[in-house]
C-alpha positions in Angstrom: 122.7 80.9 98.6 122.5 82.7 101.8 124.9 81.3 105.0 124.0 78.1 106.5 121.6 77.5 109.2 121.0 74.8 111.6 117.2 73.6 111.8 116.4 73.2 115.8 113.9 70.3 116.1 113.0 71.6 119.2 112.1 75.1 117.8 109.8 74.0 115.0 107.6 76.5 113.7 104.2 77.2 113.4 104.4 76.2 109.7 105.8 72.9 110.3 102.7 71.5 112.1 100.8 72.2 109.1 102.9 70.5 106.8 100.9 67.1 105.7 104.0 64.6 105.6 103.3 61.0 105.9 103.9 59.8 109.5 105.8 56.6 109.4 106.2 54.4 112.6 109.2 56.1 114.6 111.9 53.7 115.4 114.4 56.5 115.4 113.2 59.8 116.8 115.7 62.1 115.5 116.0 61.2 111.5 112.1 61.4 110.6 111.9 64.3 112.7 114.5 66.2 111.2 113.4 65.4 107.7 109.9 66.6 108.9 111.5 69.7 110.1 113.6 70.2 106.9 110.6 69.6 104.5 108.6 72.2 106.4 111.2 74.7 106.0 111.7 74.3 102.3 108.0 74.4 101.9 107.9 77.5 103.9 110.8 78.8 101.7 108.8 78.1 98.8 105.7 79.8 99.9 107.7 83.0 100.8 109.2 83.0 97.2 112.7 82.0 98.2 112.5 79.0 95.7 110.2 79.9 92.9 108.0 77.5 90.6 110.2 75.7 88.2 113.6 76.4 90.1 115.9 73.3 91.1 116.5 72.5 94.2 120.0 71.2 94.6 120.6 68.6 97.4 124.1 70.0 98.0 123.2 73.5 98.3 120.0 72.8 100.3 122.5 70.7 102.9 124.9 73.4 103.1 122.3 76.0 103.6 120.2 74.2 106.3 123.5 72.6 108.0 122.4 68.9 107.6 123.5 65.8 105.3 122.4 65.3 101.8 120.7 62.1 103.1 118.6 64.4 105.0 117.7 66.7 102.4 116.8 63.7 100.2 114.5 62.4 102.7 112.8 65.6 103.2 112.5 66.0 99.3 110.4 62.8 99.0 108.1 64.1 101.6 107.8 67.2 99.3 107.1 65.1 96.3 104.6 63.1 98.0 102.8 66.3 98.8 103.0 67.3 94.9 105.0 70.3 95.7 108.4 69.1 94.4 108.8 66.9 91.3 111.7 64.7 90.5 112.9 64.8 86.8 115.1 61.7 85.8 118.6 62.7 85.4 117.9 66.1 86.2 117.1 66.5 89.9 114.2 67.9 91.9 112.2 71.3 91.1 109.6 73.4 92.6 106.6 72.5 90.5 105.6 75.0 87.7 102.1 76.0 87.4 100.7 76.9 84.0 97.3 78.5 82.9 96.2 74.8 82.1 97.2 73.7 85.6 95.7 76.6 87.1 92.1 75.6 85.8 92.7 71.9 86.8 93.8 72.7 90.4 90.6 74.7 90.5 88.4 72.1 89.1 90.0 69.3 91.5 89.7 71.4 94.6 86.3 72.3 94.0 85.5 68.6 93.1 87.1 67.2 96.3 86.4 69.8 98.7 82.8 70.1 97.8 82.6 66.2 98.2 84.7 66.5 101.5 82.3 69.3 102.6 79.1 67.2 101.9 80.5 64.1 103.6 81.7 66.1 106.8 78.3 68.0 107.1 76.5 64.5 107.1 79.3 63.1 109.7 80.1 65.9 111.7 80.6 65.4 115.3 81.3 67.5 118.3 84.9 66.8 118.1 85.3 67.7 114.4 83.2 70.9 115.0 85.7 71.8 117.5 88.5 71.2 115.1 87.4 73.2 112.5 86.3 76.3 114.8 89.7 75.8 116.2 91.3 76.3 112.8 88.9 79.3 112.0 89.9 81.0 115.1 93.4 80.8 114.2 92.7 82.2 110.8 91.0 85.3 112.5 94.2 85.5 114.6 96.1 85.5 111.5 94.2 88.0 109.7 93.9 90.6 112.6 98.0 90.2 113.0 98.5 90.4 109.0 100.3 87.3 108.8 99.3 86.4 105.3 101.5 83.3 104.9 100.2 81.9 107.8 96.8 82.2 106.7 97.5 80.7 103.6 98.3 77.7 105.6 95.6 77.9 107.7 93.3 78.1 104.7 94.5 74.9 103.3 94.5 73.2 106.7 90.8 74.2 107.2 89.9 72.3 103.8 92.3 69.4 104.9 90.5 69.2 108.1 87.0 69.0 106.2 88.3 66.5 104.2 89.6 64.2 107.3 86.1 65.0 108.9 84.5 63.2 105.7 86.2 60.2 106.7 87.1 58.8 103.4 90.5 57.1 102.8 90.6 57.5 99.2 89.4 61.1 99.4 92.0 61.9 101.7 94.4 60.1 99.5 93.4 62.1 96.6 93.4 65.4 98.4 96.9 64.8 99.8 98.4 64.6 96.3 96.7 67.9 95.5 97.9 70.1 98.6 101.3 71.2 96.9 99.6 72.4 93.8 97.0 74.0 96.0 99.3 75.6 98.3 101.1 77.6 95.1 97.6 78.3 93.9 97.0 80.1 97.0 100.2 81.8 97.0 99.4 83.3 93.5 95.8 84.2 94.3 96.8 86.2 97.8 97.3 89.2 95.7 93.6 89.5 95.1 92.5 89.9 98.7 93.8 93.3 99.9 92.5 92.5 103.6 93.2 89.3 105.0 89.9 89.3 107.0 88.1 88.7 103.4 89.9 85.0 103.1 88.4 84.5 106.8 85.2 85.6 105.4 85.0 83.0 102.7 85.3 80.2 105.1 82.7 81.5 107.7 79.5 80.5 105.6 81.3 77.1 105.3 82.0 76.3 108.5 78.3 77.1 109.7 77.0 74.8 106.9 79.1 71.8 107.8 78.8 72.4 111.5 74.8 72.9 111.5 74.8 69.5 109.3 73.6 71.2 106.0 75.0 68.8 103.5 73.4 70.4 100.5 74.5 74.1 101.6 78.0 72.8 102.2 78.3 71.3 98.9 77.4 74.3 96.9 79.5 76.4 98.9 82.7 74.4 98.4 81.7 73.8 94.9 82.8 77.0 93.2 85.0 78.0 96.2 88.2 78.6 94.1 86.1 79.8 90.8 86.8 83.6 91.2 90.5 83.0 92.0 91.1 80.6 88.9 89.2 83.0 86.6 91.3 86.2 87.7 94.7 84.0 87.3 94.1 82.7 84.2 93.2 86.2 82.8 96.9 87.4 83.9 98.3 85.0 81.4 96.3 86.1 78.9 97.3 89.8 79.2 
């Protein structure tokens, strides 16, 4: 472990605003905000390779690392469990999820299924507000690409699809997609090496953006339906080598 560090709520990173944590009623303004912040920082570390798939997350070590209580770490890990990035194993503790070849196929299938339905519904229900939200995310993706901020680009990739699902305005779809977000982030991290130029990731999303915002639900569905297939094929190919 590296030396302890404090997490300042006032200096929240860009990553923090992308993390899909539940927003409870905030009778206390300090504890939930700190748990959110720690959860975001742990997720950032997982995406950056500081904690690897299958690695145990020890509450005491994390508390020392971030300079907070074990109770705060416990709350942050519950957020990550809800997002599917961390799993709790009885009598063993908390672990970053592992992704097998079968998991890759399942994640790809579920992403394509939920994201295509979300894209279809979003195109049918798109409003000027929803259009502005999607263009904002893609504009941020372009900026991240120009600045070669690859981890930021991964986060924005997921945020784009989460925004589409939110615009689709189906609570059940949102609940199902939220559970998939943790595995989806690891999937994106694993597939990132296939894209030498970050602009290629932006290019994949612009036709989908145009289809949704123009109200072309059939095209939006088809574009999203096989969005992850090429990456899944290349990732499963790695396991067979």
